[in-house]
C-alpha positions as CSV (number, residue, x, y, z in Angstrom):
1,M,236.4,-91.2,-3.9
2,T,235.4,-87.7,-5.1
3,T,232.1,-86.1,-4.2
4,E,230.7,-83.5,-6.5
5,R,229.4,-80.4,-4.7
6,K,225.9,-79.4,-5.8
7,Y,225.4,-75.7,-5.9
8,R,221.9,-74.3,-5.6
9,R,220.8,-71.5,-7.9
10,F,218.5,-68.7,-7.0
11,T,216.6,-66.5,-9.4
12,P,217.3,-62.7,-9.3
13,E,213.7,-62.3,-8.1
14,F,214.3,-64.6,-5.1
15,K,217.5,-62.7,-4.2
16,R,215.8,-59.3,-4.4
17,E,212.8,-60.5,-2.4
18,A,215.2,-62.0,0.3
19,V,217.0,-58.6,0.6
20,R,213.7,-56.8,0.7
21,Q,212.5,-59.1,3.5
22,M,215.8,-58.5,5.3
23,S,215.2,-54.7,5.3
24,D,211.5,-54.6,5.9
25,S,211.0,-57.5,8.3
26,N,211.3,-57.4,12.1
27,K,213.0,-60.9,11.9
28,H,216.6,-61.3,12.8
29,C,218.8,-62.1,9.7
30,T,219.6,-65.6,11.1
31,Q,216.0,-66.5,11.4
32,L,215.2,-65.2,7.9
33,A,218.1,-67.1,6.4
34,R,217.0,-70.3,8.1
35,E,213.4,-69.8,6.8
36,L,214.7,-69.2,3.3
37,G,217.1,-72.1,3.5
38,I,220.3,-70.1,2.8
39,R,223.3,-69.0,4.8
40,V,223.3,-65.7,6.6
41,N,226.4,-64.4,4.9
42,Q,224.7,-65.1,1.5
43,L,222.0,-62.7,2.5
44,Y,224.6,-60.0,3.3
45,K,226.4,-60.7,0.1
46,W,223.2,-60.3,-2.0
47,K,222.4,-57.1,-0.1
48,S,225.8,-55.7,-0.8
49,E,225.6,-56.5,-4.5
50,L,222.2,-55.0,-4.8
51,E,223.4,-51.8,-3.1
52,Q,226.5,-51.5,-5.3
53,K,225.0,-52.4,-8.6
54,S,221.3,-51.8,-8.1
55,D,219.7,-52.5,-11.6
56,D,222.8,-54.5,-12.8
57,A,222.8,-56.8,-9.8
58,F,222.3,-60.5,-10.4
59,P,222.8,-60.5,-14.2
60,G,222.4,-64.3,-14.7
61,A,224.0,-67.7,-14.4
62,G,227.7,-68.2,-14.3
63,R,230.6,-65.9,-14.0
64,H,231.1,-63.3,-16.7
65,A,234.7,-63.0,-17.5
66,G,236.0,-59.5,-18.2
67,P,239.0,-58.7,-20.3
68,E,241.4,-60.0,-17.6
69,G,239.6,-63.3,-17.5
70,E,239.7,-63.6,-21.3
71,L,243.4,-62.8,-21.2
72,A,244.1,-65.5,-18.6
73,K,242.1,-68.0,-20.6
74,L,244.1,-67.2,-23.8
75,K,247.4,-67.6,-21.9
76,R,246.3,-71.0,-20.6
77,E,245.3,-72.1,-24.1
78,N,248.6,-70.8,-25.5
79,E,250.6,-72.8,-22.9
80,R,248.6,-75.9,-23.7
81,L,249.2,-75.5,-27.4
82,K,252.9,-75.0,-26.8
83,Q,253.0,-78.3,-24.8
84,E,251.1,-80.1,-27.6
85,N,253.5,-78.8,-30.2
86,E,256.5,-80.0,-28.2
87,I,254.9,-83.5,-27.9
88,L,254.3,-83.6,-31.7
89,K,257.9,-82.5,-32.4
90,K,259.2,-85.3,-30.2
91,A,256.9,-87.9,-31.8
92,A,258.0,-86.8,-35.3
93,A,261.6,-87.1,-34.3
94,Y,261.1,-90.6,-32.8
95,F,259.3,-91.9,-35.9
96,A,261.8,-90.3,-38.2
97,K,264.6,-92.2,-36.4
98,S,262.7,-95.5,-36.8
99,L,262.3,-95.0,-40.6
100,V,266.0,-94.6,-41.2
């Protein structure tokens, strides 16, 4: 039995506000995280991303594949197509034998 994991999504505004509260508030990070319903390490991760990328932080939903990701995707597709081609060659040879 497989269970699908549900991921919660947070808006960029929510993330920025959480990081702002983390900086401005007198509350401990654990308490703030509990109140927001998130993990403490998620707060630190958002803070780090905001510090590193500032305006470009939290661009949107999903992962954005760069050139390396696209290359890996194309390599996987190429491998899949090679396997399909081999299967088709074997099937053609099998049916050609039965016709003779």
